[in-house]
C-alpha positions as CSV (number, residue, x, y, z in Angstrom):
1,M,-80.2,26.3,-135.1
2,T,-83.9,26.6,-135.8
3,G,-85.2,23.7,-138.3
4,R,-86.2,26.4,-140.2
5,A,-82.9,27.9,-140.6
6,A,-81.5,24.1,-141.1
7,L,-83.7,24.1,-144.1
8,R,-82.8,26.8,-145.4
9,L,-79.1,26.8,-145.4
10,A,-79.2,23.5,-147.2
11,V,-81.1,25.1,-149.7
12,A,-78.8,27.7,-150.3
13,A,-76.3,25.3,-149.9
14,A,-78.0,23.6,-152.8
15,A,-78.3,26.5,-154.8
16,I,-74.6,27.7,-155.0
17,A,-73.8,24.2,-155.9
18,A,-76.0,24.2,-158.8
19,A,-74.6,28.0,-159.4
20,L,-71.2,26.3,-159.4
21,A,-72.8,23.6,-162.1
22,W,-74.1,26.3,-164.6
23,W,-71.2,28.3,-164.7
24,W,-68.4,25.6,-165.7
25,L,-71.2,23.8,-168.3
26,R,-71.9,27.2,-169.8
27,A,-68.4,28.2,-170.4
28,D,-68.0,25.6,-172.5
29,G,-71.5,24.8,-173.8
30,P,-74.0,26.0,-176.0
31,E,-75.1,29.4,-176.8
32,D,-78.9,28.3,-175.3
33,M,-78.0,27.4,-171.9
34,P,-80.8,27.9,-169.8
35,A,-80.4,30.7,-167.0
36,P,-78.7,29.8,-163.8
37,P,-81.0,29.0,-160.9
38,P,-81.6,32.1,-158.8
39,T,-79.3,32.2,-155.7
40,V,-80.9,32.3,-151.7
41,E,-80.2,35.2,-149.3
42,L,-79.0,34.3,-146.0
43,G,-80.1,35.8,-142.9
44,D,-78.1,36.7,-140.3
45,E,-78.5,34.0,-138.3
46,E,-78.0,31.1,-141.3
47,R,-75.2,33.3,-141.7
48,R,-73.5,33.3,-138.7
49,A,-74.6,29.5,-138.5
50,L,-72.4,28.9,-142.0
51,A,-69.6,30.7,-140.7
52,H,-69.3,28.2,-137.0
53,H,-70.2,25.4,-139.2
54,M,-66.7,26.2,-141.6
55,A,-64.5,27.2,-138.7
56,E,-65.6,24.0,-136.7
57,R,-64.1,21.7,-139.5
58,V,-61.0,23.5,-139.9
59,R,-60.3,23.0,-136.2
60,E,-61.4,19.4,-136.4
61,R,-58.7,19.2,-139.2
62,E,-56.1,20.8,-136.6
63,Q,-56.8,18.3,-133.6
64,A,-56.8,15.2,-135.7
65,S,-53.6,13.4,-136.8
66,P,-52.5,12.6,-140.3
67,V,-53.5,8.8,-139.1
68,A,-56.7,9.5,-137.9
69,R,-57.6,12.2,-141.3
70,S,-56.5,9.1,-143.5
71,A,-58.6,6.5,-141.2
72,V,-62.8,6.0,-141.0
73,P,-64.0,5.7,-138.1
74,A,-65.2,2.7,-137.2
75,G,-67.5,3.7,-134.5
76,K,-68.2,2.5,-130.7
77,A,-71.6,1.4,-129.2
78,T,-72.6,3.9,-126.6
79,G,-75.4,1.4,-125.1
80,T,-77.8,-0.7,-125.8
81,V,-80.9,-1.1,-127.5
82,I,-84.2,-3.7,-127.3
83,V,-84.7,-5.9,-130.5
84,R,-87.2,-8.5,-130.8
85,V,-86.3,-10.4,-134.4
86,V,-89.7,-12.1,-136.4
87,D,-90.9,-14.2,-139.0
88,A,-91.5,-11.9,-142.5
89,A,-94.1,-14.1,-142.8
90,T,-96.0,-15.0,-139.1
91,R,-94.3,-11.9,-136.8
92,A,-93.3,-14.7,-134.1
93,T,-90.5,-14.1,-132.2
94,I,-87.8,-16.5,-134.1
95,E,-85.8,-17.9,-131.1
96,G,-82.2,-17.7,-131.4
97,A,-81.5,-14.9,-133.2
98,R,-79.0,-13.1,-132.7
99,A,-76.6,-10.0,-133.6
100,I,-73.4,-9.9,-135.2
101,D,-70.7,-7.1,-135.2
102,L,-69.7,-7.5,-139.0
103,H,-66.7,-4.9,-138.0
104,E,-65.3,-7.6,-135.5
105,G,-66.9,-10.7,-136.9
106,E,-69.0,-11.6,-133.4
107,P,-72.2,-11.6,-131.9
108,C,-72.9,-8.7,-129.8
109,S,-76.5,-9.5,-128.1
110,T,-77.5,-10.9,-125.0
111,P,-81.0,-12.7,-125.2
112,G,-83.3,-11.8,-122.5
113,A,-86.5,-13.9,-120.8
114,D,-88.7,-12.1,-123.1
115,G,-87.2,-13.7,-126.5
116,T,-85.9,-9.8,-127.3
117,L,-82.5,-9.5,-127.6
118,S,-80.1,-5.8,-126.0
119,V,-77.9,-5.4,-128.8
120,A,-75.1,-3.3,-128.7
121,D,-76.3,0.2,-129.9
122,L,-73.9,0.5,-133.5
123,P,-73.6,2.4,-136.6
124,P,-76.3,1.5,-139.0
125,G,-74.7,-0.6,-141.5
126,R,-72.5,-2.0,-138.5
127,V,-75.0,-4.8,-137.4
128,A,-76.6,-7.7,-139.2
129,F,-78.9,-9.9,-137.4
130,A,-79.1,-13.2,-138.6
131,A,-81.2,-16.9,-137.3
132,D,-81.0,-20.4,-138.3
133,G,-83.3,-21.3,-141.4
134,Y,-83.9,-17.2,-142.2
135,L,-81.7,-15.4,-144.8
136,A,-79.8,-12.5,-142.4
137,K,-80.2,-8.7,-142.5
138,L,-78.2,-5.5,-142.9
139,P,-79.9,-2.7,-141.6
140,R,-78.7,0.5,-143.5
141,P,-78.6,3.5,-143.1
142,G,-81.5,5.5,-143.6
143,D,-84.1,2.3,-144.2
144,A,-87.1,1.8,-141.8
145,D,-85.6,-1.3,-140.3
146,A,-82.0,1.7,-139.2
147,E,-85.0,4.5,-138.3
148,A,-86.6,1.6,-136.0
149,L,-83.0,1.2,-134.2
150,V,-82.6,4.5,-133.4
151,A,-86.1,5.2,-132.4
152,A,-85.8,2.3,-129.7
153,R,-82.4,4.0,-128.1
154,R,-85.3,6.9,-126.4
155,Q,-88.3,4.2,-126.1
156,G,-89.5,0.4,-126.8
157,V,-88.8,-2.0,-129.0
158,A,-87.1,-2.3,-132.7
159,E,-88.7,-4.8,-134.3
160,I,-86.3,-6.6,-137.2
161,A,-88.4,-9.0,-139.6
162,L,-86.3,-11.9,-141.1
163,Q,-87.1,-13.8,-144.7
164,R,-87.2,-17.6,-144.1
165,D,-84.6,-18.9,-146.1
166,D,-86.7,-21.7,-148.1
167,F,-84.5,-21.3,-151.2
168,T,-80.9,-22.4,-150.8
169,L,-80.4,-26.5,-150.3
170,P,-78.7,-27.3,-147.5
171,C,-76.5,-30.6,-147.6
172,T,-74.8,-32.3,-144.5
173,L,-71.3,-33.1,-145.0
174,R,-69.3,-35.8,-142.7
175,F,-65.0,-35.8,-143.1
176,V,-64.0,-39.2,-141.9
177,G,-60.2,-40.6,-142.0
178,P,-58.3,-43.4,-143.7
179,D,-59.9,-45.7,-140.7
180,G,-63.7,-44.4,-141.9
181,E,-64.3,-42.6,-138.0
182,P,-65.4,-38.9,-138.0
183,L,-62.3,-36.5,-137.7
184,S,-62.3,-34.6,-134.3
185,G,-60.5,-31.7,-134.9
186,L,-60.5,-28.0,-137.8
187,V,-61.9,-29.4,-141.4
188,C,-60.8,-27.0,-144.1
189,Y,-63.0,-27.4,-147.2
190,G,-63.8,-25.8,-150.7
191,V,-66.4,-26.3,-152.7
192,Q,-66.1,-26.3,-156.8
193,C,-69.0,-27.0,-159.1
194,L,-68.4,-28.9,-162.0
195,D,-71.5,-28.2,-164.3
196,Q,-70.6,-25.7,-167.2
197,P,-71.3,-22.8,-166.6
198,P,-71.6,-23.0,-162.9
199,P,-74.0,-21.4,-161.7
200,D,-74.2,-17.7,-160.7
201,A,-76.8,-16.8,-157.6
202,L,-75.9,-13.7,-156.7
203,S,-78.9,-11.6,-157.9
204,F,-81.7,-14.2,-156.6
205,P,-81.3,-18.2,-156.5
206,T,-84.1,-19.4,-158.4
207,V,-84.1,-23.7,-158.3
208,R,-87.4,-23.7,-156.0
209,L,-89.4,-21.3,-158.4
210,A,-91.5,-22.2,-160.8
211,P,-90.6,-21.7,-164.7
212,G,-91.1,-18.2,-165.4
213,A,-91.8,-17.0,-161.7
214,R,-91.1,-13.8,-160.9
215,V,-89.4,-12.8,-157.6
216,D,-90.8,-10.6,-155.6
217,R,-88.1,-7.2,-155.0
218,S,-89.0,-7.3,-151.6
219,L,-87.6,-10.9,-151.5
220,A,-84.6,-10.5,-153.5
221,E,-83.4,-7.4,-151.3
222,A,-83.6,-9.6,-149.0
223,W,-81.0,-11.9,-150.7
224,Q,-79.0,-9.5,-151.3
225,R,-78.4,-8.3,-148.0
226,H,-77.5,-11.8,-146.7
227,V,-74.9,-12.4,-149.2
228,A,-73.5,-9.5,-148.1
229,V,-73.1,-10.4,-144.5
230,Q,-73.4,-14.5,-145.2
231,P,-69.1,-14.7,-145.0
232,V,-69.1,-12.8,-141.6
233,L,-71.6,-13.9,-139.8
234,G,-69.7,-15.8,-137.7
235,E,-69.7,-19.7,-135.8
236,G,-73.5,-20.5,-135.7
237,A,-74.3,-19.9,-139.7
238,A,-74.5,-22.6,-142.1
239,P,-72.4,-21.7,-145.0
240,L,-73.6,-20.6,-148.3
241,H,-72.2,-22.0,-151.4
242,L,-73.2,-19.4,-154.4
243,G,-71.4,-21.2,-157.4
244,V,-69.2,-19.6,-159.2
245,H,-68.4,-16.9,-156.7
246,S,-67.6,-19.6,-153.8
247,H,-64.6,-20.9,-155.6
248,G,-61.6,-20.4,-153.8
249,R,-63.3,-19.5,-150.9
250,T,-62.4,-21.8,-147.9
251,F,-65.1,-23.1,-145.1
252,E,-64.4,-24.7,-141.7
253,A,-66.4,-28.1,-140.7
254,T,-65.5,-29.0,-136.4
255,D,-66.2,-32.3,-135.5
256,G,-66.0,-34.3,-138.6
257,E,-69.6,-33.1,-139.5
258,T,-71.5,-29.9,-140.9
259,T,-73.9,-28.1,-143.3
260,L,-73.4,-26.7,-146.3
261,R,-76.3,-24.8,-148.6
262,I,-76.6,-24.4,-151.8
263,V,-77.5,-22.2,-154.3
264,A,-78.4,-24.7,-156.8
265,A,-78.3,-28.9,-157.4
266,G,-75.5,-30.7,-159.4
267,R,-72.2,-32.0,-159.8
268,Y,-69.1,-30.6,-156.9
269,R,-66.1,-31.4,-156.0
270,I,-65.1,-31.2,-152.2
271,D,-61.8,-30.6,-151.1
272,A,-60.7,-31.3,-147.6
273,V,-58.0,-30.6,-145.5
274,A,-56.8,-31.8,-141.6
275,S,-53.7,-29.8,-141.1
276,E,-53.3,-31.1,-137.6
277,A,-53.7,-34.7,-139.0
278,G,-51.4,-34.5,-142.0
279,L,-54.4,-35.8,-144.0
280,A,-56.2,-34.5,-147.3
281,G,-58.6,-35.9,-150.1
282,S,-61.1,-35.1,-152.7
283,Q,-64.8,-36.0,-153.4
284,D,-67.0,-35.6,-156.2
285,A,-70.6,-35.5,-155.9
286,Y,-73.9,-34.5,-157.3
287,L,-75.7,-32.5,-154.5
288,A,-79.6,-33.2,-155.1
289,S,-82.2,-30.6,-155.0
290,D,-83.9,-33.0,-152.4
291,A,-81.1,-32.2,-149.9
292,R,-79.7,-35.9,-149.7
293,G,-77.0,-36.6,-147.2
294,P,-74.5,-37.4,-146.0
295,I,-72.1,-36.7,-148.2
296,V,-68.6,-38.8,-147.0
297,V,-65.2,-37.0,-147.7
298,R,-62.5,-39.8,-147.0
299,L,-59.0,-38.3,-146.0
300,Q,-55.6,-39.8,-146.5
301,A,-51.7,-38.8,-145.6
302,G,-52.0,-35.3,-148.0
303,R,-49.1,-34.4,-150.2
304,F,-47.4,-31.5,-150.2
305,L,-46.2,-29.0,-153.2
306,H,-42.5,-28.1,-152.1
307,G,-38.6,-27.3,-153.6
308,I,-37.1,-23.4,-153.9
309,V,-37.7,-20.4,-156.1
310,V,-34.6,-18.7,-157.4
311,D,-33.1,-16.0,-159.8
312,A,-33.3,-16.5,-163.6
313,G,-30.0,-14.1,-164.1
314,D,-27.6,-15.4,-161.6
315,G,-29.3,-18.3,-160.3
316,Q,-29.4,-17.2,-156.5
317,P,-32.9,-17.8,-154.4
318,V,-35.4,-15.3,-153.6
319,A,-36.9,-15.0,-150.0
320,G,-39.8,-13.6,-149.7
321,A,-41.5,-14.6,-152.8
322,R,-45.5,-15.5,-151.9
323,L,-46.6,-18.8,-153.6
324,R,-50.1,-19.6,-153.9
325,L,-52.2,-22.2,-156.2
326,L,-54.1,-21.0,-159.2
327,G,-56.8,-22.3,-161.3
328,G,-60.0,-22.2,-159.4
329,A,-58.8,-24.2,-156.6
330,W,-60.1,-23.6,-153.2
331,T,-56.4,-22.9,-151.0
332,P,-56.4,-23.3,-147.0
333,H,-53.4,-24.4,-147.4
334,G,-52.2,-23.3,-150.7
335,E,-50.4,-19.9,-150.4
336,G,-47.3,-19.2,-148.4
337,E,-43.8,-17.5,-148.9
338,T,-40.3,-18.6,-149.6
339,G,-37.5,-18.4,-146.6
340,T,-34.4,-16.5,-147.1
341,D,-33.2,-19.8,-148.7
342,G,-35.7,-19.8,-151.1
343,G,-37.5,-22.5,-150.5
344,F,-41.3,-23.2,-149.3
345,R,-43.6,-26.3,-148.6
346,L,-47.4,-26.4,-149.1
347,G,-49.7,-28.7,-148.1
348,P,-51.3,-31.2,-147.0
349,L,-52.9,-31.0,-150.4
350,P,-55.5,-33.8,-152.0
351,M,-54.6,-33.3,-155.8
352,S,-51.4,-34.4,-157.6
353,R,-51.0,-31.6,-159.8
354,V,-51.6,-28.4,-159.3
355,T,-51.2,-24.7,-160.9
356,V,-49.3,-22.8,-159.1
357,G,-49.0,-18.6,-158.8
358,V,-45.6,-16.9,-157.7
359,Q,-45.0,-13.0,-157.1
360,S,-41.9,-11.1,-156.1
361,R,-41.9,-7.6,-155.8
362,R,-38.7,-7.5,-157.8
363,H,-39.5,-10.3,-160.4
364,L,-42.0,-10.5,-163.0
365,D,-45.5,-12.9,-162.1
366,L,-44.7,-16.2,-162.8
367,S,-47.9,-19.0,-163.4
368,T,-46.8,-22.3,-164.0
369,T,-47.9,-26.2,-163.3
370,A,-46.3,-28.5,-160.5
371,V,-46.1,-31.5,-159.5
372,V,-47.0,-32.4,-156.0
373,G,-44.5,-34.4,-154.1
374,E,-41.8,-33.9,-156.4
375,P,-38.9,-31.2,-156.1
376,Q,-39.8,-28.2,-157.7
377,R,-37.2,-25.5,-159.1
378,L,-39.3,-22.7,-159.8
379,V,-37.2,-19.8,-161.8
380,L,-38.3,-16.6,-161.6
381,T,-37.5,-13.5,-164.6
382,P,-35.9,-10.4,-163.2
383,R,-38.1,-7.1,-163.6
384,P,-36.0,-3.8,-165.1
385,V,-34.2,-1.6,-162.0
386,R,-33.7,1.9,-162.3
387,V,-32.4,3.5,-159.8
388,V,-33.9,6.9,-157.9
389,R,-32.0,9.8,-156.8
390,G,-32.0,12.8,-154.0
391,F,-31.8,14.8,-151.6
392,V,-33.2,15.8,-148.2
393,R,-33.2,19.5,-147.4
394,R,-34.9,22.1,-145.6
395,R,-36.6,24.8,-145.9
396,P,-36.1,28.1,-146.6
397,V,-32.4,27.6,-146.1
398,L,-32.0,24.6,-148.0
399,Q,-29.8,23.0,-145.7
400,P,-29.3,19.2,-145.8
401,V,-31.3,17.1,-143.6
402,E,-29.2,14.5,-142.0
403,G,-31.3,10.7,-140.3
404,A,-33.9,11.7,-142.8
405,E,-35.5,8.0,-143.8
406,V,-36.7,7.7,-147.6
407,I,-38.4,4.9,-149.3
408,L,-40.3,4.0,-152.3
409,R,-43.3,2.2,-152.0
410,S,-46.7,0.6,-153.5
411,G,-49.7,1.1,-151.3
412,Q,-48.5,0.2,-148.1
413,E,-45.5,-2.2,-149.3
414,T,-42.0,-0.7,-148.8
415,D,-39.8,-2.0,-151.7
416,A,-36.7,0.1,-150.3
417,R,-35.4,2.1,-147.8
418,A,-32.5,4.5,-147.4
419,V,-31.4,7.1,-144.3
420,T,-29.9,10.2,-145.5
421,G,-26.3,10.7,-144.7
422,A,-24.8,14.1,-143.6
423,D,-24.6,15.6,-147.1
424,G,-28.8,15.1,-147.1
425,A,-28.3,12.5,-150.3
426,F,-30.2,9.1,-151.0
427,V,-29.6,6.2,-153.5
428,L,-32.5,3.9,-153.9
429,E,-33.0,1.0,-156.3
430,T,-36.9,-0.4,-157.4
431,A,-38.7,-2.6,-160.0
432,L,-42.0,-1.0,-159.3
433,E,-43.4,1.0,-162.2
434,V,-45.0,4.3,-160.3
435,P,-44.2,4.2,-156.4
436,E,-44.5,6.5,-154.1
437,L,-40.9,8.4,-153.1
438,V,-41.5,9.0,-149.4
439,V,-39.7,11.5,-146.8
440,R,-40.1,11.7,-143.1
441,A,-37.6,13.5,-141.0
442,A,-38.2,14.7,-137.1
443,G,-39.4,17.9,-137.0
444,F,-40.8,18.2,-140.6
445,L,-44.1,17.4,-142.6
446,P,-43.6,14.3,-144.2
447,W,-42.9,14.3,-148.1
448,I,-45.1,11.9,-150.5
449,E,-44.5,12.6,-154.0
450,R,-45.5,10.2,-157.2
451,V,-42.5,9.1,-158.9
452,D,-43.6,8.6,-162.5
453,E,-40.8,9.3,-164.6
454,A,-36.8,9.6,-163.3
455,V,-36.3,12.8,-163.2
456,E,-31.8,13.8,-162.5
457,G,-32.6,14.0,-159.2
458,Y,-35.5,14.8,-156.5
459,S,-35.6,17.6,-154.1
460,C,-37.0,17.2,-151.4
461,D,-37.6,20.3,-149.4
462,L,-39.6,19.9,-145.9
463,L,-41.1,22.5,-144.0
464,P,-41.1,22.6,-140.4
465,A,-43.4,20.4,-138.4
466,D,-45.4,23.0,-136.5
467,A,-46.0,26.7,-136.8
468,A,-43.1,27.9,-134.0
469,G,-40.8,25.8,-136.5
470,R,-42.6,27.8,-139.6
471,L,-42.2,31.0,-138.0
472,A,-38.2,30.6,-136.6
473,A,-37.3,30.0,-140.2
474,G,-39.2,32.9,-141.4
475,L,-41.6,31.1,-143.4
476,T,-45.1,32.5,-142.0
477,A,-46.0,35.4,-139.6
478,I,-48.4,34.4,-136.3
479,V,-51.4,37.0,-135.2
480,E,-52.8,36.6,-131.5
481,G,-55.7,38.1,-130.8
482,K,-58.6,38.5,-128.3
483,V,-62.5,39.0,-128.7
484,V,-63.9,40.7,-126.3
485,D,-68.0,41.9,-126.3
486,A,-69.0,45.4,-125.8
487,R,-68.8,45.0,-122.0
488,G,-64.7,43.8,-122.9
489,E,-66.0,40.3,-121.6
490,P,-63.9,37.4,-123.7
491,V,-66.1,35.5,-126.3
492,A,-65.7,31.8,-126.9
493,G,-66.1,29.3,-129.9
494,I,-66.5,32.4,-132.6
495,P,-65.3,32.5,-135.7
496,V,-62.2,34.7,-137.1
497,Q,-60.8,34.9,-140.7
498,L,-57.6,36.5,-141.9
499,F,-58.1,38.2,-145.6
500,A,-55.6,39.2,-147.6
501,D,-55.4,41.4,-150.7
502,E,-53.7,39.6,-152.7
503,V,-54.1,35.4,-151.9
504,A,-51.4,33.6,-153.7
505,I,-52.2,30.2,-155.2
506,P,-49.3,27.8,-154.7
507,E,-47.5,26.1,-157.2
508,G,-46.1,22.6,-158.0
509,I,-42.6,21.8,-159.7
510,P,-42.4,21.6,-163.3
511,G,-42.3,17.6,-164.2
512,R,-43.2,16.7,-160.2
513,A,-46.9,14.9,-159.0
514,I,-46.1,15.8,-155.1
515,L,-49.0,14.8,-153.1
516,E,-47.6,16.0,-149.8
517,G,-45.4,18.6,-148.1
518,H,-44.7,21.1,-150.3
519,V,-47.4,23.9,-149.9
520,L,-47.6,25.7,-146.5
521,P,-50.6,24.0,-143.7
522,L,-51.7,27.1,-142.7
523,R,-54.0,28.6,-140.7
524,P,-56.0,31.3,-141.8
525,L,-59.5,30.1,-140.0
526,A,-60.1,29.8,-136.2
527,V,-62.2,30.0,-133.3
528,T,-61.9,31.9,-130.2
529,A,-60.8,29.3,-126.9
530,A,-62.8,29.5,-124.0
531,D,-61.1,32.7,-123.0
532,G,-61.5,34.1,-126.5
533,T,-57.9,34.4,-127.5
534,F,-57.1,33.3,-131.2
535,E,-53.6,32.7,-133.1
536,L,-53.5,32.6,-136.9
537,E,-50.8,32.0,-139.2
538,W,-50.1,33.6,-142.7
539,H,-47.3,33.2,-144.9
540,R,-47.1,36.8,-147.0
541,A,-46.2,40.2,-145.5
542,G,-48.1,43.1,-145.4
543,S,-51.3,44.1,-144.4
544,V,-53.8,42.2,-143.9
545,R,-57.9,42.2,-142.1
546,L,-58.6,40.3,-139.0
547,V,-63.0,39.6,-138.5
548,A,-64.7,38.3,-135.8
549,V,-67.6,36.8,-138.3
550,D,-70.2,37.3,-136.6
551,G,-72.5,36.3,-139.4
552,T,-73.1,40.3,-141.2
553,A,-69.2,41.3,-141.2
554,Q,-67.7,41.6,-144.6
555,A,-63.9,41.8,-144.8
556,E,-64.0,45.9,-144.9
557,D,-65.0,45.9,-141.5
558,G,-62.0,43.9,-140.1
559,V,-59.2,45.6,-138.3
560,P,-56.0,46.2,-140.2
561,V,-53.0,44.2,-138.7
562,T,-49.2,44.3,-140.7
563,L,-47.4,41.2,-140.8
564,V,-43.8,40.3,-141.2
565,L,-41.9,37.3,-141.6
566,G,-40.6,35.4,-138.7
567,Q,-42.6,37.8,-136.2
568,R,-45.4,37.4,-134.0
569,T,-48.1,39.9,-133.3
570,R,-50.1,40.2,-130.3
571,G,-52.8,41.8,-128.6
572,I,-55.3,42.6,-131.5
573,V,-58.5,43.1,-129.7
574,L,-61.7,42.2,-131.8
575,R,-65.5,42.8,-131.3
576,P,-68.3,40.6,-133.2
């Protein structure tokens, strides 16, 4: 399709969308609404292109699995591009710059002898560029940096400019053991600002700016991009503490020392844990605007929060309950789960008292203060439980389906599970307020339903998963044929559409919220294969018309065909 044709097609689509919006507003709007926008007449070439585009979308959806249809493609590298990372002010090449694949959280570049980087060619918004002492940058779809990367695929070198970080304050932290010697292993630490209110630096750190100075727009944007990607830059990037927005974040240090960049001077508390050595410690310090250091944090033998979680009703242990330290405390070792005996152990911890939150699917959430180092007994109140009953059947004969898996879930977390017997019945108990009822059985489409208010019994009538099964069950009819040209040769890539005199709109079940599995997945539109063949599926018997869409054909031009449910009609020949 030519560029001019593509432009006209885009304009036409916009006009159609605008006309629909006008009609919707006009239905309930005032009498003096303006006239609808003028329609755009499509030529033969544009109509043919639009038909092909629609058919291609249908074919792609048919070929994609349900998992693939619900997932967002991560994107794969198709090669490499050459990039030079430079200082935004001097345009000098930055030594030691690197590219980070944000999806994988690892470097995706190789330095060259001339100072350039060979970078994996990944989609815009996937690769960030970073260097010590600079604000990291993430080229986004449509911006100048992303366009430069695209241009570098063909020829030349893409130039990515980084803004020097002259605004955050570097501070050295040193972690030592009880003997005062630096720790050699991994230390996890958190930083909490003790000033009230704590700094909030998501817009821009103004600590180094003169009073009343305004932040340049490009500088503010560079800072926002840096903040967005900084937590996933990987090793080699100095960690950044964003004031209140970093409370609860865990940083890591190796060999007992690290550099932390902060957005504002002030009073801070550093809590640290060396789990392998069983050490923990805290240190209050003033991080000054002249970046004095190092600040020494001494770790001693740590304490553990331990005990048991029980049910308030019967006193039995609660297995699988999740525990997490609350109240703004950093929690690298402050999360855990109870075992089969209801027991838990969190730590080592540097503090003597903590606020801990406990969550269990069948119980109300609990938040309480606990003493570290002493056995704790945490009591959970059960949630109200309701019973969900139903039966699974096959359509259209409505016979029971044995061996179907039935679950109640919230998101991706399963709360209850059952398997149907010979009568197809199931009974599940749940404490979830609005769970999803999911039914899966071999050879059938999955059934998904939102359980709002309990009904007497949930009838889940499953449809065969493939067209052949629906045909054998008498639910649909299938028509097969071929598209040939004037010489009788097969034509590939031609959209074929089925037109019915009456199109029935699927109806739901009153009082039910069925999300998937109740409606037949019909195929009234297909694209001819390499040998010119096509196959369509429809759910109503009677007369229909088949049209090989060539950009000018109308429904009236189609070949009439009489469909019979449960039967396959063959030998239809169409000419575009």
